[in-house]
N, C-alpha and C positions, 0 to 999 in steps of 0.2 A: 881422349877417351881412355877410360880405365880398363885394366886388364883383369883376367880372372884372379891372379895373385893378389891384386889390390882388393878385390871383392872378398876373397878369403880372409885377408887381414882385417877388413872392416867387420866381417861377421865374427871372427874369433875375438877381436877386441871388444865386441859388444856382448860377449858371453854366449855366442850361438855357434852351433856346428855348421860348417859350410856344406849343406845338402844341395842337391841339384835344384830343388825348388827355390831355396833361398838365393842361390847364385843367379837364377833367372830373375828373381825379384830385384836383386842388386842391379842387374843390367837395365831393367825398366826404370829404376830410380836414379841411377848414377851415370849411366852410359849415354849422356845427352849433352848438348852444347848450351841449352837454355834452362832456366829455372823451371821446375815442375811443381805445380800445386795440385794437391789431390786429397780426397777423403779416402778412408779405408775401402768403402764400397766402390768408389770410382776406380781405385787401383785394382781391386779384384775383377771388375768388369773389363778393364783394359787388358789385363793379363789373359783373361778368358778369350776376349775377342781378337786381340792382336797377336798373341803368342799361341793361341789355341791350346792353352795349358789350364789344368785344374789344380789350383793351389788352395788349400783350405783357408777359410776366413780366419781361423785361429792362428795359422802359421803367418799369414799376412799381418794380422793385428800384433802378434807377439814380436815379429821382426821389426815392424815399423816403430813400435814403442821401445824396443831395445836400441834401435838407431837413434831415436829421439833422446833417450837417456844418456847415450854416449856423446851426443852433440852433432851427429851426422844429419839430423833432420830437425826442423823447428816446427812446433805446433802453434797454429793460430786459431784461437777460439772465436767463432763467429757469434754464437749465442750459447746458452747453457747446454744444448744438446747437439751442437754441430761444430766439428773441428776440421780444419784443413791442415795438411802438412806441407812443408816447403823444403826443397832441396837447397835453397839459398839460406844459409844459417847466419849470414851477416845481418847487422841491424839495418832494417829498412822498413818502409811504410807500404801499405796496401790499400787498394780500392776493393770493395766487395760489391759486385753487381747483384742486387737482390732479384733482378729479373732473370738473369742467366745462371745465377749461382756460381759465377766465375770469380776467382781471386786473382787480382792483377797487381803486379809490382808498381810502385811509384818510384821513379828515379830520384836520387838525392837532389839533383839540380832543379827538380820541380817543387821542392818544399823548402821554405825558408826555415831558419833556425827556430826551434820551438823552445820557448822559455817557460819554465814552471816556477811560479812565485811562492810556492809553499813546499813544505816537506813534512814527513812524519817523524815524530820524536824517536831518536835512536836508529833511524834508517837513513840511507843515502841512495840517491837515484843512480842506477847503474846503466839504464838505457831508456829511451823514449821511442816507442813505435806506435804509429797512428794507423787505425783502421777506419777508412772512410767508406761508409755504405752509400751506394747510389742505386737508382732505379730509373726506368724509362719515364719520360715526362708524360 
């Protein structure tokens, strides 16, 4: 588990002042043993319900996007108007359950090597991450 000094370092390296609200935000995001997938609104709701804290949506949005820009979080676009964020920034695949709106990691051993047989002129492939959308039968 991370300590306050590590949260302060993350905030400062992301160009943010380490306020009490941002430190609490860091604890929710990074002080956990498993990957955390969330939308900005989910995060605001969790902070409000579990920590009984009021942090403005603008503070949450700006902090999350600063962490994403610095590489501490990964953004996964589900469609043109819905994005999730992931605390696991390594290359990996996801299921998205359309029924529950849950983003679920797919373990590497559950996916065979993906081969792309084409490329874009002047570009090279740096990673391949698959999003598999599922729903109840």
